[in-house]
C-alpha positions as CSV (number, residue, x, y, z in Angstrom):
1,M,-62.8,9.6,39.9
2,Q,-66.0,11.1,38.2
3,R,-67.1,9.2,35.3
4,L,-66.5,11.7,32.4
5,R,-67.7,11.8,28.7
6,V,-64.6,11.8,26.7
7,G,-64.0,12.7,22.9
8,V,-60.9,11.6,21.0
9,L,-60.3,13.1,17.7
10,D,-57.4,12.1,15.3
11,L,-57.1,15.0,12.7
12,M,-55.5,13.2,9.5
13,T,-56.0,16.1,7.4
14,K,-56.8,20.0,7.6
15,G,-60.4,20.3,6.4
16,P,-63.1,18.7,4.1
17,T,-61.7,17.1,1.0
18,R,-63.3,15.5,-2.1
19,A,-59.9,14.5,-3.6
20,F,-59.9,11.1,-4.8
21,W,-56.7,10.1,-3.4
22,G,-57.7,11.5,0.0
23,R,-60.8,9.2,-0.3
24,L,-59.0,6.3,-1.3
25,M,-56.1,6.3,1.2
26,Q,-56.5,8.9,3.9
27,P,-58.2,6.6,6.4
28,N,-55.3,4.2,6.2
29,F,-52.9,6.7,7.5
30,A,-54.7,7.0,11.1
31,S,-52.5,7.4,14.1
32,I,-52.1,4.8,16.8
33,M,-51.5,7.0,19.6
34,P,-55.0,8.6,19.7
35,Q,-56.6,5.0,19.6
36,V,-54.2,4.3,22.4
37,V,-55.5,7.4,24.5
38,A,-59.0,6.1,23.7
39,V,-58.3,2.8,25.3
40,W,-56.5,4.4,28.3
41,C,-59.8,6.6,28.8
42,E,-62.0,3.6,28.8
43,Q,-59.8,1.7,31.0
44,A,-60.1,4.6,33.4
45,G,-63.8,4.0,33.5
46,H,-64.9,6.8,31.2
47,D,-67.4,7.0,28.3
48,V,-65.4,7.5,25.1
49,R,-66.4,8.6,21.6
50,F,-63.7,8.3,18.9
51,L,-63.4,9.9,15.4
52,C,-60.6,9.7,13.0
53,Y,-61.1,12.7,10.7
54,T,-60.2,12.1,6.9
55,G,-61.8,15.1,5.2
56,G,-65.2,13.3,4.4
57,E,-66.8,13.3,7.9
58,D,-69.0,16.1,9.3
59,L,-67.1,17.4,12.5
60,T,-70.4,19.3,13.7
61,R,-72.3,16.0,13.6
62,D,-69.8,13.3,14.3
63,L,-68.0,15.0,17.3
64,P,-69.6,14.6,20.7
65,S,-71.7,17.7,21.7
66,D,-71.9,17.0,25.4
67,A,-68.3,15.9,26.1
68,D,-66.5,16.8,29.2
69,V,-63.0,16.5,27.8
70,I,-61.7,16.4,24.4
71,F,-58.5,14.9,23.3
72,I,-57.2,16.3,19.9
73,A,-54.1,14.9,18.0
74,A,-52.9,17.1,15.3
75,Y,-50.1,17.5,12.8
76,T,-48.8,20.9,12.2
77,Q,-50.9,21.1,9.0
78,S,-54.1,20.8,10.9
79,A,-53.1,23.0,13.8
80,H,-55.6,25.8,12.8
81,L,-58.5,23.3,12.5
82,A,-57.4,21.9,15.9
83,Y,-57.3,25.7,17.4
84,S,-60.6,26.4,16.0
85,L,-62.4,23.2,17.4
86,S,-60.7,23.7,20.8
87,N,-61.8,27.4,20.8
88,L,-65.5,26.1,20.2
89,Y,-65.2,23.5,22.9
90,R,-63.9,25.8,25.4
91,R,-66.6,28.2,24.9
92,R,-68.8,25.4,26.0
93,G,-66.9,24.6,29.0
94,V,-65.0,21.5,27.6
95,V,-61.6,20.9,28.6
96,T,-59.3,20.4,25.7
97,V,-56.1,18.5,25.1
98,L,-53.6,18.7,22.3
99,G,-51.3,15.7,21.6
100,G,-49.6,14.7,18.4
101,P,-46.7,16.2,16.3
102,H,-48.1,19.7,16.6
103,A,-47.9,19.6,20.4
104,R,-44.2,18.3,20.2
105,C,-43.1,20.8,17.7
106,Y,-45.1,24.2,19.1
107,P,-46.2,23.5,22.7
108,D,-45.9,27.1,23.7
109,D,-48.1,28.1,20.9
110,A,-50.6,25.5,21.3
111,A,-50.7,26.3,25.0
112,R,-52.4,29.8,24.1
113,Y,-55.4,27.7,22.7
114,F,-55.6,24.4,24.6
115,D,-55.9,23.8,28.4
116,Y,-53.4,20.9,28.3
117,V,-50.7,20.2,25.6
118,V,-48.9,16.9,25.9
119,G,-45.7,15.7,24.8
120,F,-44.5,12.1,25.9
121,T,-47.9,10.5,26.9
122,D,-48.1,7.5,29.0
123,Q,-51.3,6.0,30.8
124,A,-50.4,7.7,34.2
125,L,-50.2,11.0,32.5
126,V,-53.6,10.5,30.9
127,Q,-55.1,9.6,34.1
128,D,-53.7,12.6,35.7
129,V,-55.4,14.7,33.0
130,L,-58.7,13.2,33.6
131,R,-58.5,13.6,37.3
132,D,-57.7,17.3,37.1
133,A,-59.7,18.2,34.0
134,T,-60.2,21.7,34.6
135,P,-59.9,24.8,32.3
136,Q,-56.2,26.1,32.2
137,H,-55.3,29.7,31.0
138,P,-52.7,29.6,29.8
139,G,-52.6,25.9,29.0
140,V,-50.4,23.5,31.0
141,Q,-47.6,21.7,29.0
142,L,-47.1,18.1,30.4
143,S,-44.7,15.3,29.6
144,A,-44.1,11.9,30.9
145,A,-40.4,11.2,31.6
146,R,-40.3,8.9,28.5
147,Q,-42.4,7.1,26.0
148,P,-44.5,4.2,27.2
149,T,-42.8,0.8,27.3
150,H,-46.3,-1.1,26.3
151,L,-49.0,-0.2,24.3
152,P,-52.6,-1.6,24.0
153,G,-52.6,-4.1,21.2
154,I,-54.7,-4.2,18.1
155,E,-57.3,-6.4,19.7
156,R,-57.9,-3.7,22.5
157,R,-57.8,-1.1,19.8
158,W,-60.1,-2.8,17.4
159,N,-63.3,-0.8,18.1
160,F,-61.4,2.4,16.8
161,I,-59.5,0.6,14.0
162,A,-62.4,-1.2,12.3
163,P,-64.7,2.0,11.8
164,T,-61.7,4.0,10.4
165,I,-60.7,1.3,7.7
166,A,-64.2,0.7,6.8
167,R,-64.3,4.1,5.3
168,T,-61.6,3.1,2.7
169,P,-63.0,1.5,-0.5
170,I,-60.2,-0.9,-1.4
171,L,-56.9,-1.0,0.5
172,K,-57.6,-1.3,4.4
173,I,-54.4,-0.9,6.3
174,V,-54.4,-1.7,9.9
175,P,-51.6,0.3,11.8
176,T,-49.1,-1.3,14.2
177,L,-45.8,-0.7,15.8
178,G,-42.8,-2.9,16.6
179,S,-40.5,0.0,18.2
180,L,-40.6,3.7,19.0
181,G,-38.1,6.3,18.3
182,C,-35.2,5.7,15.8
183,P,-31.4,4.9,16.0
184,Y,-30.5,7.3,13.3
185,T,-29.9,11.1,13.9
186,C,-31.0,12.9,10.6
187,P,-30.8,16.7,11.7
188,F,-34.2,17.6,10.2
189,C,-36.3,14.6,11.5
190,I,-38.7,14.8,14.3
191,D,-37.4,11.3,15.7
192,A,-33.7,12.3,15.8
193,V,-33.9,13.1,19.3
194,V,-36.0,10.3,20.5
195,D,-34.3,7.2,21.8
196,Y,-34.9,4.0,19.9
197,Q,-37.1,1.7,22.1
198,P,-38.3,-1.9,20.8
199,L,-41.6,-3.2,21.8
200,D,-42.5,-6.6,23.1
201,T,-42.6,-9.1,20.4
202,R,-45.2,-11.0,22.6
203,Q,-47.8,-8.2,21.7
204,I,-46.8,-8.2,18.1
205,K,-47.6,-12.0,17.8
206,E,-50.9,-11.5,19.8
207,D,-51.7,-8.5,17.2
208,L,-51.1,-10.7,14.2
209,R,-53.0,-13.6,15.4
210,F,-56.1,-11.5,16.4
211,L,-56.1,-10.2,12.9
212,L,-56.3,-13.3,11.3
213,T,-59.6,-13.8,13.2
214,R,-61.1,-10.4,11.9
215,L,-59.7,-10.1,8.3
216,K,-59.5,-12.5,5.3
217,R,-56.2,-11.2,4.4
218,P,-55.1,-8.5,6.5
219,L,-52.7,-5.6,5.3
220,V,-50.6,-4.4,8.0
221,G,-48.7,-1.0,8.0
222,W,-45.7,-0.8,10.5
223,H,-45.4,2.8,11.8
224,D,-41.9,2.5,13.1
225,P,-39.7,5.5,11.8
226,N,-37.2,2.4,10.6
227,F,-38.6,-1.2,10.6
228,G,-36.2,-4.0,11.0
229,V,-33.7,-2.6,13.3
230,R,-34.1,-5.7,15.2
231,F,-34.7,-7.7,12.0
232,E,-34.0,-11.2,13.5
233,Q,-36.4,-10.9,16.5
234,I,-39.3,-9.0,14.7
235,M,-39.3,-11.6,11.6
236,S,-39.1,-14.5,14.1
237,A,-42.2,-13.1,15.7
238,I,-43.9,-12.9,12.5
239,E,-43.0,-16.2,11.2
240,E,-44.2,-17.7,14.6
241,A,-47.5,-15.8,14.5
242,V,-48.5,-15.8,10.7
243,P,-49.1,-18.8,8.6
244,R,-47.2,-18.5,5.3
245,D,-48.9,-16.1,2.6
246,R,-51.8,-14.9,5.0
247,I,-51.0,-11.4,6.0
248,D,-49.4,-8.7,3.8
249,F,-47.2,-5.9,5.2
250,A,-45.9,-2.4,4.3
251,A,-43.1,-0.7,6.1
252,E,-40.6,2.2,6.2
253,S,-37.0,1.2,6.6
254,S,-33.4,2.3,5.7
255,L,-31.5,0.8,2.7
256,S,-28.6,-0.1,5.1
257,L,-31.2,-2.4,6.7
258,L,-32.2,-4.1,3.5
259,S,-29.7,-6.7,2.3
260,E,-30.5,-9.1,-0.2
261,D,-30.8,-12.1,2.2
262,R,-33.4,-10.0,4.5
263,L,-35.2,-9.1,1.2
264,G,-35.7,-12.7,0.5
265,R,-37.0,-13.2,4.1
266,L,-39.4,-10.3,3.8
267,R,-40.7,-11.4,0.7
268,A,-41.3,-14.9,2.0
269,N,-43.3,-13.4,5.0
270,G,-45.6,-11.1,3.0
271,F,-44.0,-7.8,2.6
272,K,-45.6,-6.1,-0.2
273,A,-44.4,-2.2,0.3
274,M,-41.3,-0.8,1.5
275,L,-40.5,2.9,1.9
276,P,-36.8,3.7,2.3
277,G,-35.4,7.0,2.8
278,V,-32.6,8.5,0.6
279,E,-32.9,12.1,1.7
280,S,-29.8,13.4,0.2
281,W,-27.2,12.7,-2.6
282,Y,-24.5,14.4,-0.3
283,S,-25.0,12.9,3.1
284,L,-26.5,10.4,5.1
285,G,-24.6,7.5,3.6
286,G,-24.9,5.5,6.9
287,K,-28.6,5.3,6.2
288,S,-28.7,4.7,2.7
289,N,-25.7,2.1,2.8
290,T,-23.6,4.1,0.5
291,G,-20.7,5.1,3.0
292,R,-18.8,8.1,1.7
293,A,-20.2,8.0,-1.7
294,A,-21.9,11.3,-2.8
295,G,-23.2,12.7,-6.0
296,A,-23.3,10.6,-9.1
297,E,-21.7,7.6,-7.4
298,K,-24.3,7.6,-4.8
299,V,-27.0,7.7,-7.4
300,G,-25.8,4.7,-9.2
301,K,-25.5,2.7,-5.9
302,V,-28.9,3.8,-4.6
303,A,-30.7,2.9,-7.9
304,D,-28.8,-0.4,-8.1
305,H,-30.0,-1.0,-4.3
306,L,-33.6,0.0,-5.0
307,N,-33.8,-2.0,-8.1
308,T,-32.8,-5.0,-6.2
309,V,-35.4,-4.3,-3.5
310,Q,-38.0,-4.1,-6.1
311,R,-37.3,-7.5,-7.5
312,Y,-38.4,-8.8,-4.0
313,I,-40.9,-6.2,-2.8
314,P,-43.7,-5.1,-5.5
315,Y,-44.1,-1.7,-4.1
316,V,-41.3,0.7,-3.4
317,Q,-41.1,4.4,-2.6
318,A,-38.0,6.5,-2.1
319,N,-38.1,9.4,0.1
320,F,-36.1,12.8,-0.7
321,V,-35.7,16.0,1.0
322,L,-35.6,19.0,-1.3
323,G,-33.7,22.1,-0.5
324,L,-31.2,20.9,2.1
325,D,-28.1,23.1,2.9
326,D,-26.0,20.5,1.2
327,D,-27.7,21.2,-2.2
328,E,-26.3,23.8,-4.5
329,G,-27.0,24.6,-8.2
330,E,-28.6,22.5,-10.8
331,E,-26.5,19.2,-9.9
332,P,-28.8,17.7,-6.9
333,F,-31.9,18.0,-9.1
334,E,-30.2,16.5,-12.1
335,L,-28.9,13.7,-10.0
336,T,-32.5,12.9,-9.0
337,R,-33.7,13.1,-12.5
338,R,-31.1,10.7,-13.3
339,F,-32.1,8.3,-10.5
340,V,-35.8,8.4,-11.8
341,D,-34.7,7.3,-15.0
342,L,-32.2,4.6,-13.5
343,A,-34.8,3.2,-11.4
344,P,-38.2,3.6,-13.2
345,G,-40.3,1.4,-11.1
346,I,-39.5,3.3,-7.8
347,F,-42.0,5.9,-6.8
348,P,-40.1,9.1,-6.0
349,A,-41.6,11.1,-2.8
350,Y,-40.3,14.8,-2.4
351,S,-40.5,16.8,0.7
352,L,-39.4,20.3,1.0
353,L,-37.1,21.2,3.8
354,S,-39.1,22.5,6.6
355,A,-38.4,23.5,10.3
356,F,-41.1,22.2,12.7
357,G,-40.6,24.3,15.8
358,Q,-38.7,22.6,18.4
359,A,-38.7,19.2,16.7
360,A,-35.4,18.7,15.3
361,P,-31.7,19.7,16.3
362,L,-31.2,21.4,12.9
363,N,-34.1,23.8,13.8
364,L,-32.0,25.6,16.5
365,A,-29.3,26.8,14.0
366,L,-32.0,27.7,11.3
367,Q,-33.7,29.9,13.8
368,R,-30.5,31.3,15.4
369,D,-29.5,32.4,11.7
370,G,-32.9,34.0,10.9
371,R,-33.9,31.7,8.3
372,V,-37.3,30.5,9.5
373,L,-40.3,32.3,8.1
374,P,-43.7,32.5,10.0
375,T,-45.3,30.6,7.3
376,P,-48.9,29.7,8.6
377,F,-49.1,26.1,10.1
378,H,-52.0,25.2,7.6
379,F,-49.3,25.0,4.8
380,L,-46.5,23.2,6.7
381,D,-47.1,19.6,5.3
382,N,-43.7,19.1,3.8
383,N,-45.1,19.8,0.3
384,R,-47.2,23.1,-0.1
385,A,-44.6,25.2,1.4
386,T,-41.2,25.3,3.1
387,N,-40.7,27.9,5.9
388,V,-36.8,27.7,5.5
389,R,-35.1,30.3,3.3
390,P,-32.7,28.2,1.1
391,R,-28.9,28.7,1.8
392,H,-27.9,28.4,-1.9
393,Y,-31.0,29.3,-4.0
394,T,-33.0,32.2,-4.6
395,W,-36.7,31.4,-4.2
396,T,-37.4,31.6,-7.9
397,A,-34.4,29.3,-8.8
398,L,-35.6,26.8,-6.1
399,Y,-39.2,26.5,-7.2
400,D,-37.9,26.3,-11.0
401,H,-35.8,23.3,-10.0
402,V,-38.6,21.6,-7.9
403,I,-41.0,22.2,-10.6
404,A,-38.8,20.7,-13.4
405,L,-38.2,17.7,-11.2
406,R,-41.7,17.2,-10.4
407,R,-42.5,17.4,-14.1
408,H,-39.9,14.9,-15.1
409,S,-40.8,12.4,-12.3
410,F,-44.7,12.6,-13.0
411,S,-44.6,13.0,-16.8
412,W,-46.7,10.7,-18.9
413,R,-43.5,9.1,-20.1
414,A,-42.3,8.4,-16.5
415,V,-45.6,7.1,-15.4
416,A,-45.7,4.7,-18.4
417,R,-42.2,3.5,-17.6
418,R,-43.2,3.1,-13.7
419,F,-46.2,1.1,-14.8
420,Q,-44.3,-1.1,-17.0
421,A,-41.7,-1.8,-14.4
422,N,-44.1,-2.4,-11.7
423,Q,-45.4,-6.0,-11.1
424,G,-49.0,-6.5,-9.9
425,T,-52.3,-4.8,-10.3
426,V,-52.2,-2.7,-7.1
427,P,-48.5,-1.3,-7.6
428,R,-49.1,-0.4,-10.9
429,W,-52.4,1.6,-10.5
430,L,-51.6,3.0,-7.2
431,N,-48.5,4.7,-8.6
432,A,-50.4,5.8,-11.8
433,V,-53.0,7.6,-9.7
434,R,-50.5,9.1,-7.3
435,A,-48.6,10.5,-10.2
436,R,-51.6,12.1,-12.0
437,S,-53.4,13.0,-8.9
438,S,-53.0,15.7,-6.2
439,E,-49.7,14.2,-5.0
440,G,-48.0,14.5,-8.4
441,S,-49.8,16.7,-11.2
442,G,-51.6,18.6,-8.5
443,R,-48.3,19.7,-6.6
444,I,-46.8,20.7,-10.0
445,R,-49.9,22.9,-10.7
446,Y,-49.8,24.4,-7.0
447,D,-46.0,25.0,-7.2
448,T,-46.4,26.6,-10.6
449,T,-48.9,29.0,-9.1
450,V,-46.4,29.9,-6.2
451,R,-43.8,30.5,-8.8
452,R,-45.7,32.9,-10.8
453,L,-47.0,35.1,-7.7
454,L,-43.2,35.3,-6.6
455,D,-42.8,37.3,-9.8
456,T,-46.4,39.1,-9.6
457,D,-47.4,39.4,-5.9
458,A,-45.1,41.8,-4.1
459,G,-46.6,40.9,-0.7
460,L,-45.9,37.2,-1.2
461,R,-42.5,38.0,-2.5
462,R,-41.6,40.2,0.7
463,F,-43.1,37.4,2.8
464,F,-41.0,35.0,1.4
465,E,-37.7,37.0,1.7
466,G,-38.5,37.7,5.4
467,E,-39.2,41.4,4.8
468,T,-42.7,41.2,6.4
469,S,-44.7,38.8,8.6
470,A,-48.1,39.8,7.0
471,V,-49.7,36.6,5.9
472,P,-50.2,36.9,1.9
473,R,-53.7,36.9,0.7
474,F,-52.7,33.7,-1.3
475,Y,-52.6,31.9,2.1
476,L,-55.5,33.6,3.6
477,D,-57.9,32.7,0.8
478,Q,-56.9,28.9,0.8
479,M,-57.2,28.8,4.8
480,R,-60.8,30.5,4.7
481,S,-61.7,27.9,1.9
482,D,-60.3,25.0,3.7
483,L,-61.6,25.6,7.2
484,G,-65.0,26.7,5.8
485,P,-67.5,27.5,8.7
486,L,-64.7,26.9,11.0
487,W,-62.7,29.8,9.8
488,G,-64.9,32.1,11.9
489,A,-64.0,30.1,15.1
490,L,-60.3,30.8,14.7
491,P,-59.2,32.4,18.1
492,D,-57.5,35.7,18.0
493,G,-53.8,35.5,17.1
494,A,-54.0,32.1,15.9
495,L,-52.8,32.9,12.3
496,S,-49.6,34.2,13.4
497,H,-46.8,32.5,15.5
498,D,-43.3,33.1,16.5
499,P,-41.1,31.0,14.3
500,N,-38.0,31.4,16.6
501,A,-39.7,30.4,19.7
502,Y,-37.5,27.2,20.1
503,W,-34.2,29.3,19.8
504,R,-35.6,32.1,22.2
505,A,-36.6,29.3,24.8
506,Q,-33.1,27.9,24.8
507,A,-31.5,31.5,25.1
508,A,-33.8,32.4,28.0
509,P,-33.4,31.4,31.7
510,A,-35.4,28.2,32.3
511,A,-39.0,28.5,33.7
512,G,-40.2,26.3,36.3
513,P,-43.2,23.9,35.6
514,H,-46.8,25.0,36.1
515,P,-48.2,24.1,39.4
516,G,-49.6,20.4,39.2
517,A,-47.7,19.5,36.3
518,R,-46.2,16.0,36.4
519,S,-43.4,17.3,34.4
520,A,-42.9,20.2,32.0
521,P,-41.1,19.6,28.7
522,G,-38.1,21.8,27.8
523,P,-37.5,23.0,24.3
524,S,-35.7,19.8,23.3
525,S,-38.3,17.4,24.4
526,A,-39.8,15.2,21.8
527,G,-42.5,12.2,21.9
528,G,-46.0,12.7,22.4
529,W,-49.2,11.2,20.6
């Protein structure tokens, strides 16, 4: 195989940013699979240049100008940035490959602007792309049969990890995985259709031992959708590899996995942050360990449980999804405000219900019912917009409820109570900064602007009501500002997409794979890098 010059780009944000929170934390959210792809390209004998873009780097300077192939991993919110970069590179004759969540969610749209779009990705698929590495019009959609059973460990990825975490001034979180997929089937989640798959604990032990030779006190972030499903095996691996009080850990888990005896073991093994998902007060009782309890009864149980978690774990975040079809009227928002008061030390993280293409089973029904809007990808970050017309709310009512909830959760009174309830310098100040920066106060300001425009901007209101697909100027102005000089590189048609492509693909006769493809993913495929 010819020796190629390969670029690997991990897009963690949609454009340049000077926000304090972004500078402080964005490098800590670096993805694992772009690092893995970079390793596989090196193992195939190619020259690799890697960049994790966190909003402070200069893409025109830091990306290779002489690449033969460039792999780009993108969330949907950074899709337009990815499309612009692909367009520039393809003009130079560079072959472009898209992976990551956007490739999983909108493969048909992405194939209009990339030569290759990959879903499930293993080493053999990467080698196939590099072996072919020819321009494709339209792009080819590829997928491995399943997720890889083994990934290169932290030591092998260290040359890509170290420069990324070096750019954050305080916390430096090293990403790792103990499993892929998820055993839960939350209908709105991208991992709902991905089979749970544990990874080899021998690799985990090797990774943790290696980190002790590189960092004085490592901080490791587990990227598992639900950490601790194999609790005994994973904790035994940590205990065998790590001397007591030498590594700190952060993980996302479910309350059903966090019994008090397990919390004691987590604390003893250095777990400092836990991010359980509550999601809804009316459903998903198995995940929150509340059974059939709903409404006020569930609020009390969850608050008690999370207060118990915080006695063992210093930093706790609870995740909620706003605007679910289970929600109706004032009650779900009032219940969440009650939770904030009952569990003052817990940081509440709110997401707006969004339908990301073909990522989740729920999206088929939403598209079939005509409830999904063609909201520009740039705003589909779970917070700045929802592309799902609410079932039980008008748009103005929904925004009124969301704004009131955020104001209650991030008021000075709530911030002070959270500060007092937290233990330790880092949890206290991290929560205070989050509440008074772009994640708290900033989102209140943004939502308030949208709410005002719903009353005063007829074009935006008609777009929200599904009466027009014309992108409102409010959105266009933000995209132009965020993309800066890359705005002019957006390919024709990139600002619009078919929000019902998943449903149409299910209803249409199945098409055969593109010639040369190892396997072409169907509408329900998931995975990817």
